[in-house]
C-alpha positions in Angstrom: 0.0 0.0 0.0 2.9 2.4 -0.8 0.8 4.5 -3.1 -1.7 5.1 -0.3 1.1 6.4 1.9 2.4 8.6 -0.9 -1.1 10.1 -1.5 -1.6 10.7 2.2 1.8 12.5 2.3 0.9 14.6 -0.6 -2.4 15.5 0.9 -0.8 16.4 4.2 1.8 18.6 2.5 -0.9 20.3 0.6 -2.9 20.9 3.8 0.2 22.3 5.5 0.8 24.7 2.6 -2.9 25.8 2.6 -2.8 26.3 6.3 0.3 28.5 6.0 -1.4 30.5 3.2 -4.5 30.9 5.4 -2.4 32.0 8.4 -0.6 34.6 6.3 -3.9 35.8 4.9 -5.4 36.1 8.4 -2.3 37.9 9.7 -2.4 40.3 6.8 -6.1 41.0 7.3 -5.6 41.5 11.0 -2.8 44.0 10.3 -4.9 45.9 7.9 -7.8 46.0 10.3 -5.6 47.3 13.1 -4.1 49.9 10.8 -7.6 51.0 9.7 -8.8 51.1 13.3 -5.8 53.3 14.3 -6.5 55.7 11.5 -10.2 55.9 12.3 -9.4 56.4 16.0 -6.9 59.2 15.2 -9.4 60.9 12.9 -12.1 60.6 15.6 -9.8 62.0 18.3 -8.8 64.8 16.0 -12.5 65.6 15.4 -13.3 65.6 19.1 -10.2 67.8 19.9 -11.3 70.3 17.3 -14.9 70.3 18.5 -14.0 70.6 22.3 -11.2 73.1 22.0 -12.9 75.1 19.2 -10.0 75.0 16.8 -10.4 77.9 14.4 -11.4 76.8 10.9 -8.8 77.6 8.3 -9.5 77.5 4.6 -6.9 75.0 3.2 -6.4 73.3 0.0 -7.5 69.7 -0.1 -5.2 66.9 -1.3 -6.0 64.9 -4.4 -7.8 62.1 -2.4 -10.0 64.6 -0.5 -10.8 66.6 -3.6 -12.6 63.7 -5.2 -16.4 63.3 -4.8 -17.3 61.4 -1.6 -19.0 58.1 -2.4 -19.6 57.1 1.3 -17.3 54.0 1.3 -16.4 52.1 4.5 -13.4 51.4 6.6 -10.0 52.9 6.0 -11.0 54.4 2.6 -13.9 56.2 4.3 -11.6 57.7 6.9 -9.1 58.9 4.3 -11.7 60.3 1.8 -13.8 62.1 4.4 -11.0 63.7 6.4 -10.0 67.3 5.5 -6.3 67.4 5.0 -4.3 70.4 6.1 -1.0 68.7 5.4 -0.6 67.4 1.9 2.8 65.8 2.7 1.2 63.7 5.5 -1.5 62.4 3.1 1.2 61.7 0.5 3.2 59.7 3.1 0.1 57.7 4.1 -0.7 57.1 0.4 2.9 56.1 -0.3 2.9 53.7 2.7 -0.4 52.2 1.6 0.9 51.7 -1.9 4.1 50.1 -0.7 2.0 47.7 1.5 -0.3 46.9 -1.4 2.8 46.2 -3.6 4.2 43.9 -0.8 0.9 42.1 -0.6 0.7 41.7 -4.3 4.2 40.3 -4.4 3.4 37.8 -1.6 0.1 36.9 -3.4 2.0 36.3 -6.6 4.6 34.2 -4.8 1.9 32.2 -3.1 0.1 31.7 -6.4 3.4 30.4 -8.0 3.9 28.0 -5.0 0.3 26.8 -5.3 0.7 26.3 -9.1 3.9 24.4 -8.5 2.2 22.3 -5.8 -0.8 21.7 -8.1 1.3 20.6 -11.0 3.3 18.2 -8.7 0.0 16.9 -7.2 -1.5 16.4 -10.7 1.5 14.4 -11.9 1.5 12.4 -8.7 -2.2 11.8 -9.0 -1.8 10.7 -12.6 0.9 8.2 -11.6 -1.1 7.0 -8.7 -4.2 6.6 -10.9 -2.2 4.6 -13.4 -0.8 2.3 -10.7 -4.2 2.1 -9.1 -5.7 1.1 -12.5 -3.1 -1.6 -13.0 -3.7 -2.9 -9.5 -7.5 -2.9 -10.1 -7.0 -4.7 -13.4 -4.9 -7.4 -11.7 -7.4 -7.7 -8.8 -10.2 -8.0 -11.4 -8.4 -10.7 -13.2 -7.8 -12.5 -9.9 -11.5 -12.2 -8.9 -12.7 -13.5 -12.3 -10.4 -16.5 -11.9 -11.8 -17.2 -8.5 -15.4 -16.8 -9.6 -15.0 -19.2 -12.5 -13.6 -21.8 -10.2 -10.6 -22.1 -12.4 -8.0 -21.0 -9.9 -4.6 -21.6 -11.3 -1.7 -21.4 -8.9 0.7 -20.5 -11.7 -1.5 -17.5 -12.9 -2.0 -16.4 -9.3 1.8 -16.5 -8.8 2.2 -14.5 -12.1 -0.3 -11.9 -10.8 1.5 -11.7 -7.5 4.8 -11.4 -9.2 3.5 -8.6 -11.4 2.3 -6.7 -8.4 5.6 -7.3 -6.7 7.4 -6.1 -9.8 5.3 -3.0 -9.8 6.1 -2.3 -6.2 9.8 -2.9 -6.8 9.8 -0.6 -9.9 8.1 2.0 -7.8 10.8 1.6 -5.1 13.6 1.7 -7.6 12.1 4.8 -9.3 11.8 6.5 -5.9 15.4 5.6 -5.0 16.6 6.8 -8.4 14.9 10.1 -8.0 16.3 10.5 -4.5 19.8 9.6 -5.8 19.4 12.1 -8.6 18.3 14.8 -6.2 21.3 14.1 -3.9 23.7 14.2 -6.9 22.2 17.4 -8.1 22.5 18.9 -4.6 26.2 17.8 -4.4 26.9 19.3 -7.8 25.3 22.5 -6.8 27.3 22.6 -3.6 30.5 21.9 -5.5 29.7 24.6 -8.0 29.0 27.1 -5.2 32.3 26.0 -3.5 34.2 26.4 -6.8 32.7 29.8 -7.4 33.7 30.9 -3.9 37.3 29.6 -4.4 37.4 31.3 -7.8 36.3 34.6 -6.2 38.9 34.1 -3.5 41.6 33.4 -6.0 40.5 36.4 -8.1 40.8 38.6 -5.0 44.3 37.1 -4.3 45.3 37.7 -7.9 44.2 41.3 -7.7 46.0 41.8 -4.4 49.2 40.3 -5.9 48.9 42.4 -9.0 48.6 45.5 -6.8 51.6 44.5 -4.7 53.5 43.7 -8.0 52.8 47.1 -9.3 53.8 48.7 -6.0 57.1 46.7 -6.0 57.7 47.6 -9.7 57.3 51.3 -8.8 59.7 50.8 -5.9 62.2 49.0 -8.3 61.9 51.8 -10.8 62.6 54.4 -8.1 65.5 52.4 -6.8 66.8 52.0 -10.4 66.5 55.7 -11.0 68.2 56.5 -7.7 71.0 54.0 -8.5 71.5 55.5 -11.9 71.8 58.9 -10.3 74.3 57.6 -7.7 76.3 55.9 -10.5 76.3 59.1 -12.5 77.5 61.0 -9.5 80.2 58.4 -8.7 81.4 58.5 -12.4 81.6 62.3 -12.2 83.5 62.2 -9.0 85.9 59.6 -10.4 86.5 61.6 -13.5 87.1 64.7 -11.4 89.5 62.8 -9.2 91.4 61.4 -12.2 91.5 64.9 -13.8 92.8 66.3 -10.5 95.5 63.6 -10.3 96.5 64.3 -13.9 96.8 68.0 -13.2 98.8 67.3 -10.0 101.1 65.0 -11.9 101.5 67.6 -14.6 102.5 70.1 -11.9 105.0 67.8 -10.2 106.7 66.8 -13.4 108.3 70.2 -14.3 109.7 70.6 -10.8 111.6 67.3 -11.1 113.1 68.4 -14.4 114.3 71.6 -13.0 116.2 69.9 -10.3 
């Protein structure tokens, strides 16, 4: 009864996913309800404060949302559309926050729809496979029942039917093991690829660092070579000057020796 266990597992996973989606929807609805209640409470407190303390009425320009005709909606939209706005930036901030929240909810809804579609496709494929196996098992059971009803029970045929069922179960187990092995191999390949990419990035950083150091050392070598050439030139000039001075001194000493 392996296919029954698989179907039960699939149904349980679907129920878990649906429960998570329902919990997310309830949390989102609760957050929106709290947000609307806070805005309505703030508007109500502002109205009471203006009425009790007799706040002078100042003619102000309505924002775009307040300038529209009032259609008597309910909830948060009613509070926003029926409040007179003296601060356009505040209304724009509220509208921007609402738009961002709506965009986040739409993204979450799109992601949830994609997950549901993926789960539905997976369940449809699994259901088709289960139906095929169930049909094969029913056909084998029907053949066995007909054999028993006709009182022509043949042990060999019964053994063949039992062997066919065992072969189907074994094929299912092999297919499941093969899929599991393929998934493990894919996971190992993905981990190896991520590790190789990390090593490649690390080697690239090391190569860039070595290239920077090499350029720095090359500049230092060029500076040392220039300094050495300068020192060599100075040493050559000093040596030439010393030789010239010795020649002059030799020339001065030679006449004195002749005179003696």
